[in-house]
Biopython code that builds the backbone (N, CA, C, O; Angstrom):
import numpy as np
from Bio.PDB.StructureBuilder import StructureBuilder

atoms = [
    (1, "MET", "N", (-49.655, -25.104, -24.560)),
    (1, "MET", "CA", (-48.675, -26.773, -24.582)),
    (1, "MET", "C", (-47.738, -25.373, -24.211)),
    (1, "MET", "O", (-47.619, -25.332, -22.987)),
    (2, "TYR", "N", (-47.139, -24.389, -24.768)),
    (2, "TYR", "CA", (-45.753, -23.889, -24.450)),
    (2, "TYR", "C", (-45.533, -23.487, -23.631)),
    (2, "TYR", "O", (-44.343, -23.471, -23.317)),
    (3, "ILE", "N", (-46.585, -22.860, -22.686)),
    (3, "ILE", "CA", (-45.927, -22.831, -21.006)),
    (3, "ILE", "C", (-45.972, -24.051, -19.743)),
    (3, "ILE", "O", (-45.429, -23.972, -18.641)),
    (4, "ASP", "N", (-46.765, -25.139, -20.268)),
    (4, "ASP", "CA", (-47.185, -26.290, -19.817)),
    (4, "ASP", "C", (-45.376, -26.947, -20.054)),
    (4, "ASP", "O", (-45.055, -27.784, -19.211)),
    (5, "VAL", "N", (-44.609, -26.694, -20.805)),
    (5, "VAL", "CA", (-43.852, -27.138, -21.501)),
    (5, "VAL", "C", (-42.842, -26.489, -20.118)),
    (5, "VAL", "O", (-42.660, -27.243, -19.162)),
    (6, "TYR", "N", (-42.283, -25.209, -20.100)),
    (6, "TYR", "CA", (-41.587, -24.456, -19.661)),
    (6, "TYR", "C", (-41.903, -24.791, -17.937)),
    (6, "TYR", "O", (-41.174, -24.963, -16.960)),
    (7, "LYS", "N", (-42.879, -24.781, -18.086)),
    (7, "LYS", "CA", (-43.552, -25.110, -15.980)),
    (7, "LYS", "C", (-42.633, -26.393, -15.401)),
    (7, "LYS", "O", (-41.855, -26.491, -14.452)),
    (8, "ALA", "N", (-43.170, -27.467, -16.585)),
    (8, "ALA", "CA", (-42.314, -28.591, -16.143)),
    (8, "ALA", "C", (-40.972, -28.512, -16.547)),
    (8, "ALA", "O", (-40.329, -29.561, -16.527)),
    (9, "MET", "N", (-40.510, -27.643, -16.851)),
    (9, "MET", "CA", (-38.903, -27.604, -16.586)),
    (9, "MET", "C", (-38.219, -26.322, -15.799)),
    (9, "MET", "O", (-37.051, -26.077, -15.496)),
    (10, "GLN", "N", (-39.205, -25.758, -15.643)),
    (10, "GLN", "CA", (-39.378, -25.337, -14.102)),
    (10, "GLN", "C", (-39.217, -26.090, -12.863)),
    (10, "GLN", "O", (-38.810, -25.778, -11.744)),
    (11, "SER", "N", (-39.638, -27.132, -13.363)),
    (11, "SER", "CA", (-40.481, -28.026, -11.673)),
    (11, "SER", "C", (-39.102, -28.853, -11.917)),
    (11, "SER", "O", (-38.612, -29.160, -10.830)),
    (12, "ASP", "N", (-38.484, -29.215, -12.805)),
    (12, "ASP", "CA", (-37.493, -30.580, -12.634)),
    (12, "ASP", "C", (-36.687, -29.897, -14.126)),
    (12, "ASP", "O", (-36.848, -29.938, -15.345)),
    (13, "HIS", "N", (-35.449, -29.077, -12.803)),
    (13, "HIS", "CA", (-34.336, -28.742, -14.108)),
    (13, "HIS", "C", (-33.466, -29.266, -14.725)),
    (13, "HIS", "O", (-32.733, -28.699, -15.536)),
    (14, "ASP", "N", (-33.429, -30.988, -14.263)),
    (14, "ASP", "CA", (-32.888, -32.087, -15.321)),
    (14, "ASP", "C", (-33.646, -32.022, -16.352)),
    (14, "ASP", "O", (-32.995, -32.292, -17.361)),
    (15, "LEU", "N", (-34.988, -31.730, -16.622)),
    (15, "LEU", "CA", (-35.736, -32.066, -18.050)),
    (15, "LEU", "C", (-35.251, -31.089, -18.766)),
    (15, "LEU", "O", (-35.011, -29.892, -18.607)),
    (16, "THR", "N", (-35.134, -32.088, -19.818)),
    (16, "THR", "CA", (-34.749, -31.131, -21.284)),
    (16, "THR", "C", (-35.807, -31.366, -22.431)),
    (16, "THR", "O", (-36.374, -32.421, -22.719)),
    (17, "ILE", "N", (-35.927, -30.190, -22.980)),
    (17, "ILE", "CA", (-36.923, -29.673, -23.923)),
    (17, "ILE", "C", (-37.450, -30.529, -24.531)),
    (17, "ILE", "O", (-38.674, -30.503, -24.659)),
    (18, "GLU", "N", (-36.395, -31.928, -25.300)),
    (18, "GLU", "CA", (-37.062, -32.992, -25.825)),
    (18, "GLU", "C", (-38.118, -33.920, -24.756)),
    (18, "GLU", "O", (-39.273, -34.226, -25.056)),
    (19, "THR", "N", (-37.656, -34.162, -23.881)),
    (19, "THR", "CA", (-38.424, -35.200, -23.028)),
    (19, "THR", "C", (-39.883, -34.230, -22.366)),
    (19, "THR", "O", (-40.975, -34.678, -22.015)),
    (20, "ALA", "N", (-39.403, -32.810, -22.369)),
    (20, "ALA", "CA", (-40.796, -32.037, -21.662)),
    (20, "ALA", "C", (-42.242, -31.911, -23.476)),
    (20, "ALA", "O", (-43.391, -31.670, -23.848)),
    (21, "ILE", "N", (-41.107, -32.241, -23.802)),
    (21, "ILE", "CA", (-42.629, -31.650, -25.367)),
    (21, "ILE", "C", (-43.429, -33.262, -26.027)),
    (21, "ILE", "O", (-44.358, -33.453, -26.812)),
    (22, "GLN", "N", (-42.356, -34.360, -25.108)),
    (22, "GLN", "CA", (-43.107, -35.567, -25.784)),
    (22, "GLN", "C", (-44.538, -35.955, -25.567)),
    (22, "GLN", "O", (-45.142, -36.690, -26.349)),
    (23, "PRO", "N", (-45.201, -35.304, -24.197)),
    (23, "PRO", "CA", (-46.508, -35.425, -24.199)),
    (23, "PRO", "C", (-47.599, -34.703, -25.214)),
    (23, "PRO", "O", (-48.761, -35.092, -25.334)),
    (24, "TYR", "N", (-47.129, -33.800, -25.786)),
    (24, "TYR", "CA", (-47.853, -32.890, -26.511)),
    (24, "TYR", "C", (-47.350, -33.344, -27.956)),
    (24, "TYR", "O", (-47.420, -32.420, -28.767)),
    (25, "HIS", "N", (-46.775, -34.751, -28.567)),
    (25, "HIS", "CA", (-46.621, -35.152, -29.742)),
    (25, "HIS", "C", (-45.832, -34.101, -30.795)),
    (25, "HIS", "O", (-45.875, -34.004, -32.021)),
    (26, "VAL", "N", (-45.173, -33.440, -29.874)),
    (26, "VAL", "CA", (-44.785, -32.489, -31.073)),
    (26, "VAL", "C", (-42.797, -32.256, -31.045)),
    (26, "VAL", "O", (-41.964, -31.975, -30.183)),
    (27, "GLU", "N", (-42.783, -32.586, -32.587)),
    (27, "GLU", "CA", (-40.756, -32.300, -32.972)),
    (27, "GLU", "C", (-40.579, -31.111, -32.532)),
    (27, "GLU", "O", (-41.264, -30.091, -32.459)),
    (28, "LEU", "N", (-39.675, -31.379, -32.289)),
    (28, "LEU", "CA", (-38.721, -29.952, -31.467)),
    (28, "LEU", "C", (-39.137, -28.790, -32.324)),
    (28, "LEU", "O", (-39.681, -27.763, -31.918)),
    (29, "GLU", "N", (-38.718, -29.170, -33.920)),
    (29, "GLU", "CA", (-39.013, -27.641, -35.061)),
    (29, "GLU", "C", (-40.084, -27.347, -34.589)),
    (29, "GLU", "O", (-40.161, -26.197, -34.158)),
    (30, "GLU", "N", (-41.363, -28.262, -34.470)),
    (30, "GLU", "CA", (-42.041, -27.505, -34.430)),
    (30, "GLU", "C", (-42.873, -26.505, -33.112)),
    (30, "GLU", "O", (-43.826, -25.734, -33.007)),
    (31, "PHE", "N", (-41.669, -27.188, -32.161)),
    (31, "PHE", "CA", (-41.930, -26.224, -31.256)),
    (31, "PHE", "C", (-41.063, -24.839, -31.053)),
    (31, "PHE", "O", (-41.469, -23.739, -30.678)),
    (32, "ARG", "N", (-40.261, -25.087, -31.278)),
    (32, "ARG", "CA", (-39.231, -23.827, -32.169)),
    (32, "ARG", "C", (-39.894, -22.915, -32.871)),
    (32, "ARG", "O", (-39.797, -21.724, -32.574)),
    (33, "GLN", "N", (-40.670, -23.345, -33.910)),
    (33, "GLN", "CA", (-41.573, -22.837, -34.371)),
    (33, "GLN", "C", (-43.311, -21.658, -33.585)),
    (33, "GLN", "O", (-44.036, -20.736, -33.961)),
    (34, "ILE", "N", (-43.141, -22.540, -32.410)),
    (34, "ILE", "CA", (-44.195, -22.090, -31.724)),
    (34, "ILE", "C", (-43.209, -21.173, -30.988)),
    (34, "ILE", "O", (-43.551, -19.995, -30.878)),
    (35, "GLU", "N", (-42.341, -21.453, -30.607)),
    (35, "GLU", "CA", (-41.744, -19.993, -29.581)),
    (35, "GLU", "C", (-41.260, -19.333, -30.730)),
    (35, "GLU", "O", (-42.182, -19.953, -31.261)),
    (36, "ARG", "N", (-40.762, -18.729, -31.594)),
    (36, "ARG", "CA", (-40.478, -17.948, -32.223)),
    (36, "ARG", "C", (-41.814, -17.093, -32.284)),
    (36, "ARG", "O", (-41.961, -15.996, -31.745)),
    (37, "LYS", "N", (-42.858, -17.848, -33.105)),
    (37, "LYS", "CA", (-44.331, -17.026, -32.897)),
    (37, "LYS", "C", (-44.118, -16.287, -32.090)),
    (37, "LYS", "O", (-43.892, -15.084, -32.215)),
    (38, "ILE", "N", (-44.159, -16.854, -31.240)),
    (38, "ILE", "CA", (-44.556, -16.032, -29.388)),
    (38, "ILE", "C", (-43.557, -14.648, -29.553)),
    (38, "ILE", "O", (-43.825, -13.465, -29.763)),
    (39, "GLN", "N", (-42.611, -15.193, -29.407)),
    (39, "GLN", "CA", (-41.374, -14.093, -29.276)),
    (39, "GLN", "C", (-40.943, -13.109, -30.314)),
    (39, "GLN", "O", (-39.940, -12.397, -30.335)),
    (40, "ASN", "N", (-42.119, -13.249, -31.341)),
    (40, "ASN", "CA", (-42.598, -11.632, -32.155)),
    (40, "ASN", "C", (-43.608, -10.964, -31.617)),
    (40, "ASN", "O", (-43.748, -9.798, -31.989)),
    (41, "GLN", "N", (-44.222, -11.323, -30.972)),
    (41, "GLN", "CA", (-45.285, -10.084, -30.109)),
    (41, "GLN", "C", (-45.336, -9.911, -28.466)),
    (41, "GLN", "O", (-45.294, -10.940, -27.791)),
    (42, "PRO", "N", (-45.391, -9.137, -28.073)),
    (42, "PRO", "CA", (-44.453, -8.675, -27.148)),
    (42, "PRO", "C", (-45.814, -8.984, -26.050)),
    (42, "PRO", "O", (-45.621, -9.199, -24.854)),
    (43, "ARG", "N", (-47.325, -8.962, -26.735)),
    (43, "ARG", "CA", (-48.266, -9.564, -25.370)),
    (43, "ARG", "C", (-48.149, -10.569, -24.986)),
    (43, "ARG", "O", (-48.245, -10.836, -23.788)),
    (44, "LEU", "N", (-47.815, -11.738, -26.242)),
    (44, "LEU", "CA", (-48.069, -12.990, -25.760)),
    (44, "LEU", "C", (-46.306, -13.235, -24.921)),
    (44, "LEU", "O", (-46.466, -14.059, -24.021)),
    (45, "VAL", "N", (-45.394, -12.953, -24.959)),
    (45, "VAL", "CA", (-43.868, -13.277, -24.592)),
    (45, "VAL", "C", (-44.749, -12.007, -23.022)),
    (45, "VAL", "O", (-45.208, -12.763, -22.166)),
    (46, "ASP", "N", (-44.891, -11.094, -22.786)),
    (46, "ASP", "CA", (-45.523, -11.076, -21.401)),
    (46, "ASP", "C", (-46.812, -11.989, -20.473)),
    (46, "ASP", "O", (-47.116, -12.359, -19.339)),
    (47, "ARG", "N", (-47.158, -12.005, -21.581)),
    (47, "ARG", "CA", (-48.548, -13.481, -20.985)),
    (47, "ARG", "C", (-47.460, -14.892, -20.242)),
    (47, "ARG", "O", (-47.502, -15.495, -19.169)),
    (48, "VAL", "N", (-46.849, -14.943, -21.065)),
    (48, "VAL", "CA", (-45.825, -16.376, -20.960)),
    (48, "VAL", "C", (-45.246, -16.227, -19.736)),
    (48, "VAL", "O", (-45.304, -16.966, -18.754)),
    (49, "ARG", "N", (-44.496, -14.853, -19.953)),
    (49, "ARG", "CA", (-43.265, -14.484, -18.565)),
    (49, "ARG", "C", (-44.235, -14.517, -17.400)),
    (49, "ARG", "O", (-44.074, -15.429, -16.590)),
    (50, "GLU", "N", (-45.527, -13.384, -17.137)),
    (50, "GLU", "CA", (-46.495, -13.778, -16.052)),
    (50, "GLU", "C", (-46.411, -15.160, -15.702)),
    (50, "GLU", "O", (-45.756, -15.617, -14.765)),
    (51, "ALA", "N", (-47.277, -15.946, -16.698)),
    (51, "ALA", "CA", (-47.883, -17.270, -16.314)),
    (51, "ALA", "C", (-46.348, -18.210, -15.467)),
    (51, "ALA", "O", (-46.529, -19.041, -14.577)),
    (52, "LEU", "N", (-45.224, -17.904, -15.894)),
    (52, "LEU", "CA", (-44.126, -18.726, -15.389)),
    (52, "LEU", "C", (-43.697, -18.127, -14.419)),
    (52, "LEU", "O", (-43.320, -18.815, -13.471)),
    (53, "LEU", "N", (-43.609, -16.665, -14.326)),
    (53, "LEU", "CA", (-43.461, -16.597, -12.492)),
    (53, "LEU", "C", (-44.884, -16.689, -11.760)),
    (53, "LEU", "O", (-44.811, -16.439, -10.557)),
    (54, "GLU", "N", (-45.748, -16.898, -12.084)),
    (54, "GLU", "CA", (-46.792, -17.340, -10.919)),
    (54, "GLU", "C", (-46.846, -19.209, -10.611)),
    (54, "GLU", "O", (-47.214, -19.773, -9.581)),
    (55, "HIS", "N", (-46.443, -19.706, -11.644)),
    (55, "HIS", "CA", (-45.798, -21.103, -11.471)),
    (55, "HIS", "C", (-44.822, -21.078, -10.564)),
    (55, "HIS", "O", (-45.058, -21.637, -9.493)),
    (56, "VAL", "N", (-43.285, -20.326, -10.795)),
    (56, "VAL", "CA", (-42.852, -20.594, -9.919)),
    (56, "VAL", "C", (-42.886, -20.087, -8.272)),
    (56, "VAL", "O", (-42.366, -20.656, -7.313)),
    (57, "LYS", "N", (-43.601, -18.947, -8.290)),
    (57, "LYS", "CA", (-43.957, -18.100, -6.724)),
    (57, "LYS", "C", (-44.990, -19.552, -5.976)),
    (57, "LYS", "O", (-44.883, -19.916, -4.805)),
    (58, "ALA", "N", (-45.854, -20.122, -6.921)),
    (58, "ALA", "CA", (-46.736, -21.164, -6.405)),
    (58, "ALA", "C", (-45.630, -22.138, -6.059)),
    (58, "ALA", "O", (-45.706, -22.404, -4.860)),
    (59, "HIS", "N", (-44.658, -22.755, -6.639)),
    (59, "HIS", "CA", (-44.075, -23.503, -6.348)),
    (59, "HIS", "C", (-42.846, -23.530, -6.127)),
    (59, "HIS", "O", (-42.248, -24.390, -6.774)),
    (60, "SER", "N", (-41.803, -22.467, -4.972)),
    (60, "SER", "CA", (-40.981, -22.251, -4.488)),
    (60, "SER", "C", (-41.127, -22.432, -3.006)),
    (60, "SER", "O", (-42.076, -21.883, -2.446)),
    (61, "ALA", "N", (-40.489, -22.969, -2.496)),
    (61, "ALA", "CA", (-40.247, -23.379, -1.352)),
    (61, "ALA", "C", (-40.128, -22.052, -0.312)),
    (61, "ALA", "O", (-40.583, -21.969, 0.829)),
    (62, "PHE", "N", (-39.462, -21.167, -0.983)),
    (62, "PHE", "CA", (-39.169, -19.721, -0.100)),
    (62, "PHE", "C", (-40.175, -18.835, -0.799)),
    (62, "PHE", "O", (-39.928, -17.654, -0.557)),
    (63, "ALA", "N", (-41.070, -18.978, -1.469)),
    (63, "ALA", "CA", (-42.127, -18.028, -1.883)),
    (63, "ALA", "C", (-43.153, -18.753, -0.836)),
    (63, "ALA", "O", (-43.747, -18.087, 0.012)),
    (64, "GLN", "N", (-43.288, -19.922, -0.936)),
    (64, "GLN", "CA", (-44.060, -20.234, 0.105)),
    (64, "GLN", "C", (-44.300, -19.822, 1.634)),
    (64, "GLN", "O", (-45.248, -19.532, 2.363)),
    (65, "ALA", "N", (-42.391, -20.010, 1.737)),
    (65, "ALA", "CA", (-42.166, -19.368, 3.196)),
    (65, "ALA", "C", (-42.843, -18.237, 3.461)),
    (65, "ALA", "O", (-43.738, -18.117, 4.298)),
    (66, "LEU", "N", (-42.301, -17.190, 2.559)),
    (66, "LEU", "CA", (-43.003, -15.830, 2.150)),
    (66, "LEU", "C", (-44.147, -15.123, 2.668)),
    (66, "LEU", "O", (-44.377, -14.056, 3.236)),
    (67, "ALA", "N", (-44.878, -16.300, 2.183)),
    (67, "ALA", "CA", (-46.410, -16.227, 1.820)),
    (67, "ALA", "C", (-46.766, -16.501, 3.304)),
    (67, "ALA", "O", (-47.193, -15.537, 3.939)),
    (68, "SER", "N", (-46.653, -17.623, 3.900)),
    (68, "SER", "CA", (-46.943, -18.070, 5.323)),
    (68, "SER", "C", (-46.138, -17.531, 6.882)),
    (68, "SER", "O", (-45.898, -18.338, 7.780)),
    (69, "PRO", "N", (-45.921, -16.588, 6.945)),
    (69, "PRO", "CA", (-45.026, -16.127, 8.045)),
    (69, "PRO", "C", (-45.278, -16.615, 9.517)),
    (69, "PRO", "O", (-46.450, -16.473, 9.864)),
    (70, "THR", "N", (-44.573, -17.072, 10.307)),
    (70, "THR", "CA", (-45.029, -17.550, 11.627)),
    (70, "THR", "C", (-44.404, -15.902, 12.639)),
    (70, "THR", "O", (-43.603, -14.973, 12.534)),
    (71, "ALA", "N", (-45.120, -16.275, 13.270)),
    (71, "ALA", "CA", (-45.560, -14.890, 14.110)),
    (71, "ALA", "C", (-44.187, -15.170, 15.255)),
    (71, "ALA", "O", (-44.201, -16.156, 15.990)),
    (72, "ALA", "N", (-42.961, -14.094, 15.275)),
    (72, "ALA", "CA", (-42.063, -14.051, 15.764)),
    (72, "ALA", "C", (-42.264, -13.685, 16.962)),
    (72, "ALA", "O", (-43.319, -13.055, 16.893)),
    (73, "ALA", "N", (-41.708, -13.676, 18.671)),
    (73, "ALA", "CA", (-41.891, -13.490, 19.365)),
    (73, "ALA", "C", (-40.700, -12.026, 19.727)),
    (73, "ALA", "O", (-39.491, -11.862, 19.894)),
    (74, "THR", "N", (-41.786, -11.317, 19.708)),
    (74, "THR", "CA", (-41.228, -10.079, 20.404)),
    (74, "THR", "C", (-40.392, -9.858, 21.621)),
    (74, "THR", "O", (-40.907, -10.238, 22.672)),
    (75, "PRO", "N", (-39.124, -9.284, 21.695)),
    (75, "PRO", "CA", (-38.722, -8.923, 23.143)),
    (75, "PRO", "C", (-39.176, -8.332, 23.606)),
    (75, "PRO", "O", (-39.825, -7.637, 22.824)),
    (76, "THR", "N", (-39.396, -7.914, 25.095)),
    (76, "THR", "CA", (-39.873, -7.081, 25.882)),
    (76, "THR", "C", (-38.829, -6.683, 26.776)),
    (76, "THR", "O", (-38.153, -7.356, 27.554)),
    (77, "PRO", "N", (-38.826, -4.998, 26.420)),
    (77, "PRO", "CA", (-37.653, -4.710, 27.330)),
    (77, "PRO", "C", (-37.815, -4.936, 28.586)),
    (77, "PRO", "O", (-38.912, -5.195, 29.081)),
    (78, "LYS", "N", (-36.486, -4.843, 29.374)),
    (78, "LYS", "CA", (-36.198, -5.149, 31.071)),
    (78, "LYS", "C", (-36.544, -4.192, 30.844)),
    (78, "LYS", "O", (-36.353, -3.553, 29.808)),
    (79, "LYS", "N", (-37.596, -3.660, 32.522)),
    (79, "LYS", "CA", (-37.459, -2.644, 33.354)),
    (79, "LYS", "C", (-36.183, -2.464, 34.468)),
    (79, "LYS", "O", (-35.558, -3.349, 35.051)),
    (80, "HIS", "N", (-36.055, -1.202, 34.532)),
    (80, "HIS", "CA", (-34.193, -1.166, 35.525)),
    (80, "HIS", "C", (-35.052, -0.593, 36.783)),
    (80, "HIS", "O", (-35.464, 0.550, 36.582)),
    (81, "GLY", "N", (-35.371, -1.105, 37.925)),
    (81, "GLY", "CA", (-35.966, -0.552, 39.123)),
    (81, "GLY", "C", (-35.218, -0.475, 39.700)),
    (81, "GLY", "O", (-34.188, -1.084, 39.411)),
    (82, "LYS", "N", (-35.289, 0.287, 40.810)),
    (82, "LYS", "CA", (-33.799, 1.062, 41.553)),
    (82, "LYS", "C", (-33.584, -0.309, 42.792)),
    (82, "LYS", "O", (-34.437, -0.973, 43.382)),
    (83, "LYS", "N", (-32.140, -0.351, 42.842)),
    (83, "LYS", "CA", (-31.500, -1.122, 43.647)),
    (83, "LYS", "C", (-31.841, -0.973, 45.423)),
    (83, "LYS", "O", (-31.249, -1.692, 46.227)),
]
sb = StructureBuilder()
sb.init_structure("model")
sb.init_model(0)
sb.init_chain("A")
sb.init_seg("    ")
for serial, (resi, resn, name, xyz) in enumerate(atoms, 1):
    if name == "N":
        sb.init_residue(resn, " ", resi, " ")
    sb.init_atom(name, np.array(xyz, "f"), 0.0, 1.0, " ", f" {name:<3s}", serial, name[0])
structure = sb.get_structure()
């Protein structure tokens, strides 16, 4: 749930945390308690960070453009012949 809330907020920058947690039927203070528990465990912090980075990569127009490059035409050097 914690990761999904932050994924939603990454996808919609106008979304507030209060709105993002509504589908999960938790109060803001409950969410903050979960957040504090996660922040006290480096392994969980890393897991959240990796999940959010993957989400950004999967949904970023820039990242998608990098993932599927188009072939660029390579200029052919002109040969200089004798005149």
